[in-house]
N, C-alpha and C positions, 0 to 999 in steps of 0.2 A: 418551364420548371412546374414538376403538381406539384397544389396547393394541400392537399393532405400528405402524412405518416405514419408509419403505424412508429409509437412508443411506451418505453415500462415508466406507467404513474407510479409515485405515489400517493394516493388515496389517503390516509388515515391508519390505524397500527393498523401493526398486519395485510394491511391490503396492497398488492402492487398489481397495476390490471396493463396489460396491451393494450391499446386505446388507439383508436382514432384522430390526431392533429395535429392543426395547424402545420403547414413546415417554417419554421422560423424564416425569416429573410433579411439579413446585411443589413445593415447602420453604416455609418460613416464611422472608419475605420478596420469595423468589422469584415468576420465575414464567415461562408456556408461552409462546412465541409460535411459529405461524406464519409458514412461511418461506414469504416470496418469488419473490425469488430471494437468487444467493450467487453471488457472485468465482472465479474460479481466482486468487490471487495468486503471485507471478512465485516466494514465498519458500515457497510449496508444497507449486510440482511441484520444487524444491530438496531441501526437507525429505523430499518421499516415494523424492528419487534418493539421498540419505545416508543418510534412513533419521533423519531428526533427532527424527523424532515418535515418541510411544507407543506400538507394535502397542496394537488397537483403540480409537481416538483413529476419535472424526466429527470427519473433517476441517470446515476453513473459518470465514472469520472478517468477510470482508468480506460481508457483509449482511442485507437488510431485508425484515418482516410485522409480521406482525398480531398485537397480541398474541392468545391466544385462553383461559387461564384466567387465574389471580392468588392467586395463593397468601398463604398470614397474616400476615395484618401489612402485606399494602404498602399505600398508599395515597399516589392520585396516579393511576391508573393503571389499568385500563379496560377491560372485550375490546374490541377496533375498534378500539383504540386504536393508530396507524400509524407503528410504529419504526425504530431502526437502534440499534444495540445498539457499546458503545465498544470496541474492540479492547486496552486496558488497565487493568483499572482495581486499584487502587489497594483495600490492603485498613484503612486506615490505622489503625493501632494499631502496628505496629513506631517502628525509631526513626526512619526516614527520611521514615515521614509523620507519626511528630511532629513533629519537626525543614521537614515542609513542602516538603518533594524528593519527594512525589507521584508522579516516576514512575522511582525509586531506590527503585520497594518494596520489600522480603526476598520479602515474598508475593502479587503480583500475578497475578491472573487473568485470563490469554490465553484471550476462549472460543476453541478453534477452535485452540489450542494445548499450551492447558497441561489445557483441561478441553472435550467434547465440544461440538461449533460447527454450526457455520448449512446443512450442507450437506447437511442431512437436514431431512426434512417438519417436523417442531416441535426444534425446540435451547428449551433451560432455562438462564436467566440471572438474575441478582440487578437487585432492579427499580433500586437507585443509577446502576446503567449503562446504562438506559435515555437516548433521547436520542427529542421527539418531531418525525415528519417535522407541516410543515407543510403542508395540499391542493397548493401546487400542484408538487407534489414525486414523481412517480409512483417506483411499487416499482423498478424497473430503477433509476437513476436514486441511490437511494437504496443502492443498492449500493455505489455510487460511493464512498458520502458515507467508509468509513472508511482509501482511499487519498488519497482529495483530504487527511484534513485527517495522511497522513503527510509530505505534498508540504509544508502550506504552512504545519506543525511544525518541516521541518525549514529554508523560509526562512525562518522568524522565530525561531529561535533561529541560523542562522547574522549573518554581516559584514553581508551584505549593507544596502547604504547607494541613496539614491534618484541617478541619474545612476553606478552600475558598470555594465562589460562584465564576462558569463557565463555563463561554458562550462558546459554540464549535460552527463555524459559518461548515455548508455544512452537513446532512445529509446520505453519500453516503456511502459507504465501510469503508474509514477509517475514518470518524467523529463518522460514530454505533459503530468504535470499543476504538476512542480514550476516546466517553461521557461510556464507560464502565468501561476501564485503570482511567481514570478522580476519576473515581467514586472508587471504587479500593485502591485509593490512599489517597482516603480519605473526595476526595471534600462535604462539608453537601448540593450544591446545582447547578445542571449544567441544563444548557437550552441548547437549538437546535435552531438554527435559519433552515429553510429549505422549499423550496416552493413547493418541489411532496407533494402530499400527502400518496403515500404509501410510501415512505421514509421518512414524518415526523410519521404516524402512532408508525411504528418501532420504531422510537426515543424513542416514551415515550414506549411503551411494553419494552426497552430496561432499561429504568430509568430516564427515561429526567421530568426532573420535570416538563417544559414543552418546548412546541415546540410554534412555533413565524414565522411565514409568513412576512418576509420582502416586501414579496411581494403587503399584505392586510393590514398592519399597523403599526406602527411606534415604534421603537426597543427598542430605547433610552427609549418610556417612558413605556414601555411594563416590562422594566427593570427596571426602577424604583420603575412599582408597584411591581415585583416581588421577587426583593431583596433590595430593598435600592435603595435609591439618590444614592451613591457613584460606584456603577457598580461593575462588575467583578472584582475579581483580576486573571485572568487568563485567555483570549481570545485561543480559539484552532481556525485559518484557515483552513478549513480540505478542500476547491473546490476550481478550479483555477477560478471560475467568478471574476469578477479584486471589482466591488464591495465591499465584506468587505473586502477587502484590506484599500480598501478608508473612512470605516464607522468607524473601528475595534478602531481606534486612538480615534474618537470621546465616544466609547462605553464604554472602558473599566475605572477603576479608576483610579484615580491622584498616582500614584508607581508600576504600577499595571504592567504585560506584556502581551504581543501579540507574539503568536510564529505561526510559520508558517508551515502548513503541508503539508498546497497544492500545487501546483505547477499554475502556475498565469506565464502563456509565455507572455502575454503584460505588456504595460508597465503601471502604476498606478502611479499615486498626488497621494502623500502624504499627511500628514500637518506637516508638519515634525515642528512650530511654534507651536503647542501643547504638539510635541515632547522632544521640547525642553520646554516649560512649563507645563507640569503636570509630567516629570523625571520619562519617560515612557521608560519601555524597549523593543525593537523586537528584536526580535532573529526565528532557522529556526534550521533544521535538515534534517540528510541526510540519505537516507535508515532506516533503522534496523541494523545494521551487527550484532550490541553489542548482540539483546534483543533476535534473534534468541532459545535458549535454554531456556531465561524468555517463550516467545512466545510459544514450545512446553511446559514446563510444566502447563501454565493455560487453556491451552485446552484441556490435557492427564485433569485435575483436572475439570474441568468442571466450571469455574470461569469467564468467557469467552465462550461465546454464540458466535456461527463466525458461527452455521449451517439454523440460521436465516436470515441472510443476501443474500444467495443464493436462487438465485429468478428464478435461469434458469438457467437451466442441458443443450447442447443440444454440438452435436459433431463438430470433428472439420473440418467438414465437411460444417458445417453449421457456420460456425462465422463472415460472411460478412454480412450474410444475416438477420442471426438468431441473431449477437451476435453485431460487429460494431455497425451496421444500427440501431438497439435497443436502446444502451448505448445516441445515438444519436438523438434520437425520439424525445420530450416531452413527456410524458405520459402513456408511454414503461412497467412502473410495473418495471426494473427492478434498481435493488439492484448489487449484484454480477450473475455476466452470467461465470458460470466453462462448460468449455469445455474438456466433459468426453474423455478419445484418447485413454485407453483402462483398462487394467487391474481390481483387485477391489474398488469398493465402499469405 
């Protein structure tokens, strides 16, 4: 086994460096994964811009690869197994875990966020966070399991019922996957808001009844025309931009729900008077831990289109110039950028 590998390392606000770092060694209960593909998440871009990560962290939480080494005490896994890794691994010992609220774990492990991640040639993870990829899913598709699990978790936690009218705000990867999951859950109509033409066109292709550009039209007026005067039953906010968080309260119907899937890192003013008068529910969800098996099945069965989201495939050496810079540049036509690090497609 080599002693060094290439990895994308967060060095500080606005700084990502592809550097040589030591290959991690699996300890008891851990495995070493040879990474095939890793996606660049919008939360990675936001974290780099704002400094949310600890300097020295190897980034990357959307990845798929092959088991390269098995640590002591690991059972059920062997070298060569094709896997994805859960985005939130509970400790199992803290108060919330003992109460059965695993998503509220006080010691939650989030690979690529709290611990070194998968935008590297190798990554070390606890074996209990692994999920096996069936033969029908490529490693390239496997890198989309995590964002699909996030979207699926949000839709399943929400109040969406068959026949409901839905608005998805933001047609980035999470928004496009939420669109598909809402349709699978029985939404009668899903309208999407998006300012980027490339993403808007993809939303229409993936089943949106209409795509509205909030920079060019009055979304409230357009919604009344499309779905009637009451407004959507559920609004999913799938962007980090602050405007949708302000607007959603006035767009959702009385008694409806605003569900937060995006990460807005800046304070947002909210009309809480309308929340009370309209008896609204505002809720959010973290990661997609419980939905990984279902997300894998949905891709394997062809129920969700993940391939269409992949707009660019780059090498690890291109992470900064062709990855983060492209995702930070309006009009770049980027949707989901995958970093091909090694192995099969």
